C-alpha positions in Angstrom: 8.4 -47.1 -31.1 8.0 -47.5 -27.0 8.4 -45.2 -24.0 9.6 -47.1 -21.1 9.2 -45.1 -17.6 11.7 -46.8 -15.3 10.4 -44.6 -12.1 8.8 -46.7 -9.3 10.5 -49.5 -7.3 14.2 -50.3 -7.8 16.5 -52.2 -5.8 19.4 -50.5 -3.9 22.2 -51.4 -1.8 24.8 -49.1 0.2 28.4 -49.5 -0.5 30.1 -47.7 2.4 33.7 -49.3 1.6 33.5 -48.5 -2.1 34.2 -52.1 -3.0 31.2 -52.7 -5.3 32.9 -52.1 -8.5 36.0 -54.5 -7.7 33.4 -57.1 -6.4 31.5 -56.9 -9.7 28.2 -55.7 -8.0 27.1 -54.5 -11.4 26.5 -58.1 -12.7 23.7 -59.0 -10.5 21.7 -57.8 -7.8 23.1 -58.5 -4.3 20.8 -60.3 -1.8 20.9 -57.5 0.7 19.4 -55.0 -1.6 16.6 -53.1 -0.3 13.5 -51.5 -2.2 13.6 -47.7 -2.9 11.2 -45.4 -5.0 12.7 -43.5 -7.9 13.3 -40.5 -7.8 15.3 -41.2 -4.8 17.5 -38.8 -2.8 19.8 -39.1 0.4 21.7 -36.4 2.1 25.3 -36.3 1.4 26.3 -37.1 4.9 24.4 -40.6 5.1 26.7 -42.3 2.7 29.0 -41.7 -0.1 28.2 -44.7 -2.6 25.1 -46.8 -3.6 24.2 -49.2 -6.4 20.8 -48.9 -7.9 19.3 -51.7 -9.8 16.2 -52.1 -12.4 15.0 -54.8 -14.6 13.4 -54.1 -17.9 12.3 -55.8 -21.1 12.4 -54.8 -24.7 10.4 -56.0 -27.7 11.9 -57.4 -31.0 11.4 -54.0 -32.5 13.4 -52.2 -30.1 16.5 -52.0 -32.2 17.6 -48.7 -31.0 17.3 -47.6 -27.4 18.2 -44.3 -25.5 18.5 -44.5 -21.9 17.6 -41.0 -20.2 18.5 -39.7 -16.7 16.9 -36.3 -15.7 19.1 -35.9 -12.8 21.8 -38.2 -11.2 23.9 -36.7 -8.4 26.9 -36.4 -8.1 28.7 -39.0 -10.3 26.9 -41.8 -12.1 28.4 -44.9 -13.6 25.9 -47.0 -15.8 26.0 -50.7 -16.7 23.4 -52.8 -18.8 23.8 -56.5 -18.5 27.0 -56.1 -16.6 28.6 -54.1 -19.6 29.9 -50.7 -18.9 27.9 -48.1 -20.8 29.3 -44.8 -19.8 29.7 -42.4 -16.8 28.4 -38.7 -16.1 29.4 -36.0 -13.6 26.9 -33.4 -12.4 24.1 -32.8 -10.1 21.9 -30.7 -12.1 21.7 -31.7 -15.7 19.9 -34.4 -17.7 21.8 -36.8 -19.8 21.4 -39.8 -22.2 23.3 -43.1 -23.4 22.8 -45.0 -26.3 22.2 -48.5 -25.0 21.4 -50.3 -28.3 24.4 -52.6 -28.3 24.1 -53.5 -24.6 20.3 -54.4 -24.2 18.6 -57.6 -25.4 15.3 -57.8 -27.0 12.8 -60.4 -25.8 15.0 -60.8 -22.7 15.0 -59.5 -19.5 17.7 -56.8 -18.9 19.7 -55.5 -15.9 20.3 -51.9 -15.4 22.8 -51.0 -12.9 23.8 -47.5 -11.8 26.4 -46.5 -9.2 25.9 -43.2 -7.7 29.0 -41.7 -5.8 28.7 -38.5 -3.8 31.6 -36.6 -2.0 33.3 -38.6 0.7 34.0 -37.4 4.2 37.5 -36.4 2.9 35.7 -34.0 0.5 36.5 -36.0 -2.7 35.2 -38.8 -5.0 36.7 -41.4 -7.2 36.1 -41.9 -11.0 35.5 -45.1 -12.4 38.6 -44.8 -14.8 40.6 -45.0 -11.4 43.5 -42.6 -10.6 43.8 -40.4 -7.8 40.4 -39.2 -6.0 39.0 -35.9 -7.4 38.7 -33.0 -4.8 35.3 -31.7 -4.9 36.2 -28.2 -4.7 37.7 -28.6 -8.3 34.6 -29.8 -9.9 31.4 -27.7 -10.8 28.7 -29.0 -8.5 26.6 -25.9 -8.3 25.8 -23.6 -5.4 22.6 -25.1 -4.2 24.2 -28.7 -3.9 27.1 -27.1 -1.9 24.6 -25.6 0.5 22.3 -28.5 0.9 24.3 -31.4 -0.4 22.5 -34.4 -1.7 22.9 -37.6 -3.8 20.9 -40.1 -5.5 18.8 -40.8 -8.6 17.1 -37.5 -8.1 15.2 -37.3 -11.4 13.1 -39.4 -13.6 14.6 -42.3 -15.7 13.3 -43.5 -18.9 14.0 -45.6 -22.2 13.1 -44.3 -25.6 13.2 -47.1 -28.4 12.6 -47.5 -32.1 12.8 -50.0 -34.7 15.5 -48.3 -37.0 16.0 -44.8 -36.0 15.3 -42.3 -33.2 15.0 -38.4 -33.1 17.5 -37.5 -30.2 17.3 -33.6 -30.1 15.6 -30.5 -31.4 17.0 -27.1 -31.3 14.8 -24.1 -32.5 16.2 -20.9 -33.3 13.7 -18.2 -34.2 14.1 -15.3 -36.4 11.5 -12.6 -35.1 12.0 -10.2 -37.9 11.0 -12.6 -40.7 8.7 -15.1 -38.7 10.8 -18.0 -39.4 12.2 -20.9 -37.4 15.5 -22.9 -38.0 15.2 -26.3 -36.6 18.2 -28.3 -36.1 17.4 -32.0 -35.7 19.4 -34.9 -34.4 19.0 -38.5 -35.2 20.2 -41.8 -34.0 20.0 -43.6 -37.3 21.8 -46.0 -39.8 23.3 -44.9 -43.1 21.1 -44.2 -46.1 18.0 -44.0 -43.8 14.7 -42.2 -45.3 13.1 -40.3 -42.4 9.5 -39.5 -42.8 8.5 -36.7 -40.7 5.2 -35.2 -39.6 5.5 -31.7 -38.2 2.9 -30.0 -36.2 3.0 -26.4 -35.2 0.6 -24.8 -32.6 0.3 -21.0 -32.4 -0.6 -18.9 -29.3 -4.4 -19.2 -30.3 -4.2 -23.1 -30.1 -4.6 -23.3 -33.7 -2.6 -26.3 -35.2 -1.2 -26.7 -38.5 0.8 -29.6 -39.9 3.2 -30.7 -43.0 4.9 -33.9 -43.9 8.4 -34.0 -44.9 10.8 -36.9 -46.4 14.6 -36.7 -45.7 17.3 -39.3 -46.7 20.0 -39.3 -44.2 23.1 -40.5 -45.9 25.3 -40.5 -42.8 25.0 -42.6 -39.5 23.7 -40.5 -36.6 23.5 -37.3 -38.4 21.7 -33.9 -38.1 19.7 -32.0 -40.7 18.1 -28.5 -40.7 14.6 -27.6 -41.4 13.1 -24.2 -42.0 9.5 -23.0 -41.3 7.8 -19.7 -41.8 4.7 -18.2 -39.7 2.6 -15.5 -40.8 1.3 -12.7 -38.5 3.6 -13.7 -35.5 3.0 -12.6 -31.9 6.0 -11.7 -29.9 6.6 -13.2 -26.5 7.2 -10.5 -24.0 7.0 -10.1 -20.3 3.6 -8.5 -20.5 2.2 -10.8 -23.3 4.0 -14.3 -23.2 2.8 -15.5 -26.6 4.0 -19.3 -26.8 4.2 -21.4 -29.8 4.7 -25.2 -29.8 6.4 -27.6 -32.2 6.0 -31.5 -32.3 7.9 -33.6 -34.9 7.0 -37.2 -35.3 9.3 -39.8 -36.9 7.3 -42.2 -38.7 7.4 -45.7 -37.1 9.6 -44.2 -34.2 9.5 -41.6 -31.5 8.5 -37.8 -31.4 10.0 -34.7 -29.9 8.1 -31.5 -28.8 8.9 -28.3 -27.4 7.5 -24.7 -26.7 9.2 -21.7 -28.3 8.5 -18.1 -28.9 9.2 -15.2 -31.3 11.5 -12.8 -29.2 14.6 -10.7 -29.6 16.8 -10.4 -26.8 20.3 -8.8 -26.9 22.8 -6.8 -24.9 24.5 -3.8 -26.8 27.2 -1.9 -24.9 25.8 -3.3 -21.6 22.0 -2.2 -22.2 19.6 -5.1 -22.4 17.0 -5.2 -25.5 13.7 -7.1 -25.5 11.9 -6.9 -28.7 14.0 -3.7 -29.7 13.3 -1.7 -26.6 15.6 -1.2 -23.8 14.6 -3.0 -20.5 15.7 -2.4 -17.2 16.3 -5.8 -15.2 14.3 -6.2 -11.9 15.7 -9.6 -10.9 15.8 -11.9 -8.1 18.4 -14.9 -7.6 16.5 -18.1 -7.0 17.6 -21.4 -6.0 14.8 -24.0 -6.2 14.2 -25.9 -2.9 13.4 -29.6 -3.3 10.6 -29.5 -0.7 8.5 -26.5 -2.6 6.4 -26.2 -5.6 8.6 -24.2 -8.1 5.5 -23.5 -10.0 3.9 -21.6 -7.1 7.1 -19.8 -6.2 7.7 -18.5 -9.7 4.2 -17.4 -9.8 4.9 -15.4 -6.7 8.0 -13.9 -8.1 6.3 -12.7 -11.1 3.3 -11.2 -8.9 5.8 -9.2 -7.0 7.0 -7.3 -10.1 10.2 -9.2 -11.0 10.7 -9.6 -14.5 13.8 -11.8 -14.4 15.3 -14.7 -12.6 19.1 -15.6 -12.0 19.1 -19.3 -11.5 21.2 -19.2 -8.2 24.4 -21.4 -9.0 22.5 -24.1 -10.9 20.5 -24.0 -14.0 16.6 -24.6 -14.2 15.3 -27.8 -15.7 12.6 -28.1 -18.3 9.8 -28.0 -15.9 11.1 -24.6 -14.4 11.6 -23.1 -18.0 8.1 -24.1 -19.0 6.8 -22.1 -16.3 8.8 -19.0 -16.9 7.7 -19.2 -20.5 4.1 -19.1 -19.4 4.5 -16.5 -16.8 6.8 -14.0 -19.0 10.0 -14.3 -16.7 13.4 -13.9 -18.2 15.7 -16.6 -17.2 19.5 -15.9 -16.7 20.5 -19.5 -17.0 23.3 -19.8 -14.6 25.9 -22.8 -15.0 26.8 -24.8 -11.8 30.1 -23.0 -11.3 30.6 -21.5 -7.9 34.0 -21.0 -6.3 35.7 -24.0 -7.6 39.6 -24.2 -7.8 41.0 -24.3 -11.1 41.8 -27.7 -12.5 41.9 -29.5 -15.9 39.3 -32.1 -14.6 37.0 -29.4 -13.6 37.4 -27.5 -16.8 36.8 -30.6 -18.8 33.7 -31.3 -16.6 32.0 -28.1 -17.2 32.7 -28.4 -21.0 31.0 -31.7 -20.9 27.9 -30.6 -19.3 27.5 -27.4 -21.2 25.9 -29.0 -24.2 23.3 -30.7 -21.9 22.4 -27.4 -20.3 22.1 -25.5 -23.6 20.1 -28.5 -25.2 17.6 -28.3 -22.3 17.4 -24.6 -22.3 17.8 -23.0 -25.7 14.2 -23.6 -27.3 12.6 -21.7 -24.4 11.4 -18.2 -25.0 12.0 -17.3 -21.3 15.8 -17.8 -21.8 17.6 -14.5 -21.8 21.3 -15.0 -21.2 23.8 -17.5 -19.9 25.9 -17.0 -16.9 29.0 -19.1 -16.5 29.3 -18.8 -12.8 28.1 -17.1 -9.5 31.5 -16.5 -7.7 35.2 -15.4 -8.4 36.4 -19.1 -8.2 39.6 -19.8 -9.8 38.0 -22.0 -12.4 36.2 -19.0 -13.9 38.9 -16.5 -13.1 41.5 -18.6 -15.2 39.2 -19.9 -17.9 36.4 -17.3 -18.2 37.2 -16.5 -21.7 37.5 -20.0 -22.9 34.2 -20.8 -21.5 32.6 -18.0 -23.1 33.8 -19.1 -26.5 32.7 -22.6 -25.5 29.1 -21.3 -25.1 29.4 -19.3 -28.2 30.3 -22.2 -30.4 27.3 -24.3 -28.9 24.6 -21.5 -29.2 25.1 -17.8 -30.3 21.5 -16.5 -30.0 21.8 -15.2 -26.6 24.3 -13.1 -24.6 26.7 -14.9 -22.2 28.2 -13.4 -19.2 31.4 -14.9 -17.7 30.6 -14.1 -14.1 28.1 -11.7 -12.6 29.9 -11.3 -9.4 32.9 -9.3 -10.4 33.8 -5.9 -9.1 32.9 -6.1 -5.3 32.6 -4.3 -2.0 33.3 -6.7 0.6 31.9 -7.3 3.9 34.1 -4.8 5.7 33.2 -2.4 2.9 36.6 -2.4 1.0 36.3 -2.0 -2.7 38.0 -4.8 -4.5 39.0 -4.5 -8.2 38.5 -8.3 -9.0 40.7 -10.9 -8.0 44.5 -10.0 -7.9 45.9 -9.7 -11.5 43.3 -12.1 -13.0 40.6 -9.2 -12.9 40.6 -9.1 -17.0 39.2 -12.7 -17.1 35.8 -12.1 -15.4 32.9 -10.1 -15.6 32.7 -10.0 -19.3 29.6 -10.3 -21.5 29.3 -11.5 -25.1 26.5 -9.9 -26.9 24.5 -11.3 -29.9 24.5 -8.5 -32.2 28.1 -7.4 -32.4 29.9 -10.3 -30.9 32.3 -8.3 -28.9 33.4 -9.0 -25.3 32.7 -6.2 -22.9 34.6 -6.1 -19.5 33.1 -4.7 -16.3 29.6 -5.8 -17.4 28.4 -7.3 -14.2 29.4 -6.1 -10.6 28.4 -7.4 -7.0 27.7 -5.0 -4.3 27.3 -5.8 -0.9 25.4 -2.9 0.5 24.9 -1.4 3.9 21.3 -0.9 4.9 21.3 2.9 5.2 24.3 4.7 3.8 23.6 8.5 4.7 23.3 11.2 2.0 26.8 11.1 0.7 26.5 7.3 0.1 23.3 7.6 -1.4 24.5 10.3 -3.7 27.5 8.2 -4.6 25.2 5.3 -5.6 23.1 7.3 -7.7 26.2 8.2 -9.8 27.8 5.0 -9.5 30.1 4.1 -12.3 29.7 7.5 -13.8 33.0 9.3 -14.9 33.1 12.2 -12.5 34.7 15.6 -12.3 37.7 16.0 -10.3 35.9 17.5 -7.3 33.6 14.5 -6.9 34.1 13.1 -3.2 33.7 9.6 -2.6 32.7 8.8 0.9 35.5 7.1 2.5 33.9 6.0 5.7 31.6 3.5 3.6 34.4 1.9 1.7 37.3 1.5 4.2 40.6 1.6 2.4 42.2 4.1 -0.1 41.7 1.8 -3.3 38.7 3.5 -4.2 39.9 6.9 -3.9 43.1 6.0 -5.9 41.5 4.0 -8.8 37.8 4.8 -9.0 38.4 7.2 -12.0 40.1 4.4 -13.8 37.2 2.1 -13.2 34.6 4.7 -14.2 36.5 5.6 -17.3 36.6 1.7 -18.3 32.6 1.6 -17.6 32.2 4.7 -19.8 34.0 3.2 -22.6 32.9 -0.4 -22.3 29.3 -0.2 -21.5 26.9 -0.5 -18.6 26.5 -2.4 -15.3 24.3 -5.4 -14.2 24.4 -5.4 -10.5 24.1 -8.3 -8.1 22.8 -6.7 -4.7 23.6 -8.1 -1.4 23.1 -7.5 2.0 24.3 -10.6 3.8 21.2 -12.5 5.6 20.8 -13.4 9.1 20.7 -17.3 8.7 22.3 -18.1 5.5 25.5 -18.7 7.0 24.2 -21.3 9.4 25.6 -24.7 9.0 22.8 -26.5 10.4 19.6 -25.9 12.5 21.7 -26.2 15.8 23.4 -23.0 14.6 20.1 -21.4 13.9 18.7 -22.2 17.3 21.8 -21.2 19.0 21.7 -17.9 17.4 18.0 -17.4 18.1 18.8 -18.1 21.8 21.6 -15.4 21.5 19.0 -12.9 20.4 16.6 -13.8 23.1 19.1 -13.3 25.8 20.2 -10.2 24.2 16.9 -8.7 24.1 15.9 -9.8 27.7 19.2 -8.4 29.2 21.0 -6.0 27.2 18.2 -4.2 25.5 15.0 -5.1 27.3 14.0 -1.4 27.2 14.2 -1.3 23.6 12.6 -4.7 22.6 10.3 -6.6 24.4 11.1 -10.0 22.8 13.1 -11.6 20.0 10.1 -11.4 17.7 10.0 -7.6 17.9 13.5 -7.4 17.2 13.2 -9.5 14.0 10.2 -7.2 13.0 12.3 -4.1 13.4 15.3 -5.8 11.6 13.2 -6.7 8.7 11.6 -3.2 8.4 15.0 -1.7 8.3 16.3 -4.2 5.7 13.3 -3.5 3.4 13.4 0.1 3.7 17.2 0.2 3.0 16.7 -2.0 0.1 14.1 0.3 -1.4 16.5 3.2 -0.9 19.5 1.7 -2.2 17.8 0.4 -5.3 16.4 3.9 -6.1 19.8 5.3 -6.0 21.3 2.9 -8.1 18.5 2.9 -10.8 19.4 6.6 -10.9 22.6 6.0 -12.3 22.4 6.0 -16.0 25.1 3.3 -16.4 23.2 0.6 -14.3 21.2 -1.7 -16.7 19.4 -3.6 -13.9 19.9 -5.6 -10.7 19.4 -9.1 -9.2 18.5 -9.1 -5.4 20.7 -11.7 -4.1 20.7 -11.7 -0.4 19.1 -8.9 1.8 19.1 -9.3 5.8 16.3 -11.6 6.4 16.1 -12.5 2.7 18.0 -15.6 2.1 19.8 -17.0 -0.9 16.8 -17.5 -2.6 13.1 -16.8 -2.9 12.5 -18.5 0.2 13.8 -15.6 1.9 10.6 -13.6 1.7 8.5 -16.6 3.0 8.7 -18.3 6.3 10.3 -21.6 6.8 7.0 -23.3 6.4 6.3 -21.4 3.3 3.9 -18.8 4.9 4.2 -15.2 3.6 6.3 -12.9 5.8 3.9 -10.0 4.4 6.8 -8.3 2.6 4.7 -8.4 -0.8 3.7 -4.7 -1.0 7.3 -3.5 -0.3 8.8 -5.7 -3.0 6.0 -4.7 -5.4 7.1 -1.0 -4.9 10.8 -1.7 -5.4 10.0 -3.6 -8.6 7.6 -1.0 -10.1 8.6 -0.5 -13.7 7.7 3.0 -13.9 8.5 5.1 -10.7 10.1 8.2 -9.4 13.7 7.6 -8.2 14.8 9.7 -5.3 18.4 10.3 -3.9 20.4 12.7 -1.9 17.5 13.5 0.3 18.5 14.7 3.9 15.1 13.8 6.0 15.9 16.4 8.9 15.9 20.0 8.1 15.8 23.3 10.2 12.5 25.2 9.7 12.6 27.6 6.6 15.4 25.7 5.1 15.3 24.0 1.8 14.5 20.3 1.3 16.6 19.3 -1.6 16.8 16.0 -3.6 17.6 14.6 -6.9 15.0 13.1 -8.9 15.0 10.7 -11.8 12.2 8.7 -13.7 12.3 4.9 -14.4 10.1 5.1 -17.6 9.4 1.8 -18.9 5.8 3.0 -19.8 7.8 5.6 -22.3 5.8 8.4 -20.9 6.5 11.8 -22.7 4.6 14.5 -21.0 4.5 14.2 -17.3 3.7 16.3 -14.1 5.5 15.8 -10.8 3.5 17.2 -7.7 5.5 17.7 -4.4 3.6 18.2 -1.4 4.9 18.3 2.4 1.8 16.9 4.4 1.8 17.3 8.3 0.5 14.5 10.6 -3.2 15.2 10.0 -2.5 14.8 6.0 -3.1 18.6 5.6 -0.6 20.3 2.8 1.8 22.4 4.4 3.7 23.2 1.4 3.3 22.2 -2.3 4.6 22.7 -5.8 4.2 21.1 -9.2 6.3 21.0 -12.3 5.7 19.9 -15.8 8.5 17.9 -17.7 8.8 16.8 -21.3 11.0 13.9 -21.2 12.5 11.6 -23.8 11.0 8.2 -24.3 14.0 6.5 -22.7 14.1 4.1 -20.0 15.6 6.3 -17.5 15.2 10.1 -17.5 17.0 12.5 -15.2 14.8 15.1 -14.0 17.2 17.1 -12.2 17.4 18.8 -8.6 14.1 19.6 -6.9 13.7 21.5 -3.8 11.0 23.1 -1.4 10.9 25.4 1.5 10.4 23.9 4.8 7.5 25.3 6.9 8.0 27.5 10.0 6.3 24.9 12.2 8.3 22.2 13.6 7.2 18.5 13.6 7.0 15.3 11.7 6.0 15.6 8.1 5.5 13.4 5.1 7.3 14.4 1.8 4.7 13.1 -1.1 5.7 12.9 -4.7 3.1 12.2 -7.3 3.7 11.2 -11.0 1.1 12.1 -13.5 0.6 11.7 -17.2 -2.5 12.7 -19.2 -4.1 13.8 -15.8 -3.8 10.1 -14.6 -1.8 9.2 -11.6 1.0 6.7 -12.4 2.9 6.4 -9.3 3.3 8.1 -5.7 5.7 7.8 -3.0 6.2 9.3 0.5 9.3 9.9 2.6 9.4 11.0 6.2 10.6 14.7 7.0 11.4 16.1 10.5 11.4 19.9 10.7 13.5 21.0 13.8 14.3 24.4 15.4 17.6 25.8 14.0 20.3 24.5 16.0 22.4 27.1 17.7 25.3 25.6 16.1 27.5 29.1 15.9 27.9 29.2 19.5 29.3 25.7 20.0 31.5 26.0 16.7 33.0 29.3 18.1 34.0 27.3 21.3 35.6 24.6 19.5 38.8 23.9 17.5 38.6 22.0 14.6 42.2 20.1 14.5 41.6 18.6 11.0 41.7 22.0 9.5 45.4 22.7 10.4 47.8 22.5 7.7 50.9 21.6 10.0 51.8 20.5 13.2 52.6 23.9 14.8 49.0 25.1 13.8 47.6 22.0 15.7 49.6 22.9 18.9 48.3 26.4 18.7 44.7 25.1 18.6 45.4 22.8 21.5 46.9 25.7 23.5 43.9 28.0 22.6 41.1 29.0 25.3 38.5 27.1 23.4 37.5 24.0 25.6 36.4 21.6 22.6 39.1 19.9 20.4 37.4 18.1 17.6 38.8 15.6 15.1 37.2 13.2 12.5 40.6 12.3 11.2 42.6 11.2 14.3 44.8 8.7 12.5 45.8 11.2 9.8 47.9 13.3 12.1 49.5 10.3 14.1 52.3 12.3 15.8 53.3 11.3 19.5 54.1 14.7 20.4 50.8 16.0 19.2 48.9 13.0 20.9 50.7 13.9 24.2 49.8 17.5 23.9 46.2 16.5 23.4 46.3 14.1 26.3 47.9 16.8 28.6 45.1 19.3 27.4 42.3 16.9 28.1 43.7 16.1 31.7 43.7 19.7 32.5 40.1 19.8 31.6 39.4 20.2 27.9 36.9 18.1 25.9 38.2 16.0 23.0 35.6 14.9 20.5 36.9 12.1 18.4 34.2 11.5 15.8 33.8 9.2 12.8 36.1 6.7 14.3 37.7 4.1 12.1 39.9 1.1 12.8 43.2 2.9 12.4 42.0 5.4 15.1 41.3 2.5 17.5 44.8 1.1 16.9 46.3 4.5 17.4 44.6 5.1 20.7 45.3 1.6 22.1 48.9 1.9 21.3 49.4 5.3 22.8 49.7 4.8 26.7 49.0 8.2 27.6 45.2 7.7 26.8 45.1 4.3 28.6 42.6 2.9 26.2 41.7 -0.8 25.2 39.1 -0.6 22.7 37.9 -2.8 19.9 35.7 -2.4 16.9 33.6 -4.2 14.4 31.9 -3.3 11.3 28.0 -2.7 12.0 27.1 -1.3 8.6 24.6 -4.1 7.7 26.6 -5.3 4.9 28.1 -8.1 6.8 24.7 -9.2 8.2 22.0 -7.7 10.2 22.6 -4.4 12.1 20.6 -2.2 14.1 21.8 0.9 15.8 19.6 2.2 18.7 19.3 4.5 21.9 17.7 3.1 25.3 14.4 4.5 26.1 14.4 7.6 28.0 17.7 8.5 26.7 18.9 12.2 26.8 19.2 12.1 23.1 15.4 10.9 22.4 14.3 14.6 21.6 17.1 15.1 19.0 16.0 11.8 17.4 12.4 12.7 17.4 11.3 9.9 19.8 12.8 7.3 17.6 14.9 4.4 19.5 15.9 3.0 16.2 18.3 4.9 13.8 16.5 4.4 10.6 16.6 6.3 7.3 15.3 9.6 9.0 18.6 9.4 11.0 20.8 8.1 8.0 23.0 11.1 8.1 24.6 10.0 11.3 24.4 6.1 11.1 28.0 4.5 11.3 29.5 1.9 9.6 31.7 0.9 12.8 30.8 0.1 16.5 33.1 0.1 19.3 33.3 -2.1 22.6 32.1 -0.4 25.9 34.8 1.2 27.8 35.0 0.6 31.3 33.0 3.3 33.4 32.3 5.3 30.2 28.7 6.5 29.9 27.3 5.3 26.6 24.4 6.9 24.8 24.1 5.0 21.2 24.2 1.3 21.1 24.3 -1.3 18.3 23.9 -5.0 17.8 24.9 -6.9 14.8 24.7 -10.5 13.7 27.3 -11.8 11.2 28.1 -15.5 10.6 25.4 -16.7 13.1 27.4 -14.5 15.9 25.7 -11.7 17.8 27.7 -8.8 18.9 26.7 -5.8 21.0 28.7 -2.5 20.8 28.5 1.1 21.3 28.5 4.1 18.9 28.8 7.1 21.3 30.5 7.0 24.6 31.9 9.6 27.0 34.8 8.9 29.3 36.2 11.0 32.2 39.8 11.5 31.6 41.7 13.6 34.3 39.8 16.9 34.7 38.6 16.6 31.1 36.4 14.3 28.9 36.7 12.2 25.8 33.8 11.6 23.4 34.2 8.5 21.3 31.8 8.5 18.3 31.4 6.3 15.5 28.6 8.2 14.4 29.1 10.4 11.3 29.7 14.1 11.9 31.4 14.7 8.6 28.1 16.9 7.7 28.8 19.2 10.6 27.5 22.5 9.8 25.8 21.0 6.8 23.1 18.8 8.0 20.5 19.9 10.7 20.5 16.7 12.5 24.3 16.5 12.7 24.3 20.1 14.0 21.4 19.5 16.5 23.3 16.4 17.9 26.5 18.1 18.2 25.0 21.0 20.1 23.4 18.4 22.6 26.5 16.4 23.0 28.8 19.4 23.9 26.0 20.7 26.3 25.7 17.3 28.0 29.6 17.0 28.6 29.7 20.6 29.5 27.3 20.1 32.2 
């Protein structure tokens, strides 16, 4: 037996006109070929076709030869001594060819590999001829699409033997009985007697061995072996106990692999590891070719993540070995993104599926298969077929058809799958019962701060609610959610739980190249030096505030989602300055962005989960919130201490409560409240979790205690047009003596006669307060000539990129916002999803800046325009909580006073 490493120096020649095959370049090395070192990669836009050449020799004993490629992108065609061996499509998987009949012993052999990448026309040609294949129909993988490359990107080797070879080893563990089932594949002649030596190593590094002799009656056959182990150690996240197996074929080659005893399953949407429910704290990670994957995976584990979703392309053996060692669960994703459906694409993914399975299946870190990352047609139309394909190849792990299923888009519209093909996506095959569960995986593009109604909604996401449950419309845009959410939650309740992919689109991820990024940075510098120089001293200070908002919002939203009993886990995919992969929490040069502590807090396996907290309260009023316990330590008797600390750290208010909780992963502790002090000012709400007199977890949230706003006087002078039941009642309100006309639903009573009456009343001196403006309101105002408006709007929720709402320094609203210039979670009761363009000659008080698709857009959230003898207040700020939340009341009073003056 011999192992020939073919890495090192090869010859290569470019084929820009794609004439090499017709010119028989595969028969000899062209004179113009140059030396290159393998592995060798070129960027996709350098060229589309190249020929690689390597000479090798075999001894007389090398009767059987396997040629192995670790990675060849994108399309490889292989010749040995001028004879076509085969071809392979795919940029992420390893593959082999049997070259026994093509290679000569005691003779110099010529290996030729043609590599074809995607042409400038967006397609490539197969060796078999026919029309060019559009790249968007083929499963290339998300990392390749974002950073296209081509070449012999991995190692190349030949394994040879005299009469037979071991070609594959698949290990299936039975943890209940301490047994492994081994499927061995051979390249052998008929009636061959295989003499095997089997070595097993346990986690203590103790090695045992046995010998076995097996007669292989059929050519190129498979056999099953069974081994039993005593006193097995389970592989887990905390204690990744690794076993190893090596099998040698006498006079030939050997195969080796790590394995582990673990039980991982999905039952009705809950994930179980070694018979205990586990919540998934995951990150979507795409390996960059220029960084150490081992180092990055270690950082991922240190930050508290227990799972990795492989970001649009599967991990190779090196990465899986690291995850085995670290105790990281791997959700192995197939290289399917948003491909169009085609027979060629379907056959291509079916062809590489066995390669992915064979490379991954033995690893104890393997948790589940994910067929694709996006709702492309290839998945939408073939999800069920591909699930069944996986099930026939390997049935020991769950398989998910598509993790990005039900979605809230960038404009906060709730989308129920993809047209009528929704039933083909988002399904999961569990191991235990073999049933297919729909609605198992959802994608959420969340805004940074959602306000109290939104966070309450997230904490009850997917739960079938009572009829009086109110869905916060301003955060979701259209009426689909209101009309169909009950159906959706009923289906979730019936079919299982939800694994979430969480996004808040990053700043630079949509940049096509460095020039776009540099251009965006220049726009940020121009903005901070001209439009917002009183708020940010530099682009760097803007970036710092953006990151702080994003991280705080991430923690807040994950807390709320984890509070929902139907959420089985999450993968952070993109979050503001987070990019599509783990590199988002480090700088471009690999240095830390100092986000580690924030991420560790988010990923704590045992923590208190808080939702529905309004962080601004009037003195002596109740501070209320919902509390849940993420209980992966399975605590039973716990004590929750709640303290309100002043600026000096002195306890102003405190209480504690004992709980007996079931040993479940998630326990609802119900509603908690305490009374705010009489003294106004900034406080900190501190919650501490203790068990057996030992502190397990603590958290703090900012609280502002303010004077009780004199809202009654202002309300008494206001007419709330939205409360009218008919047109005549609205007219009576308009004609009343009260000076303020308020509406948060302008477009819902779009009647020209009413609008004309309102316009006339304002011209005569009344104040029109238009709150919670939505796009329909903008269209209505622009189309009604009497108002003479020319407004534009854009979404500024942060779910479409980075978004910051702020007030200028020395603003008249500064005291109402506690000296804050950036509206953070303390001000979340009012943060809008929409911003307006500035109206000429209007006075503006609250501003916004948003970044989407590398474009920067500045806007206004609150502006006041003179209109005749009266004024119009245009506000995208959320005043739905008027007379409910202290901050809303305080701002409303201040704004009316401002206008009245």
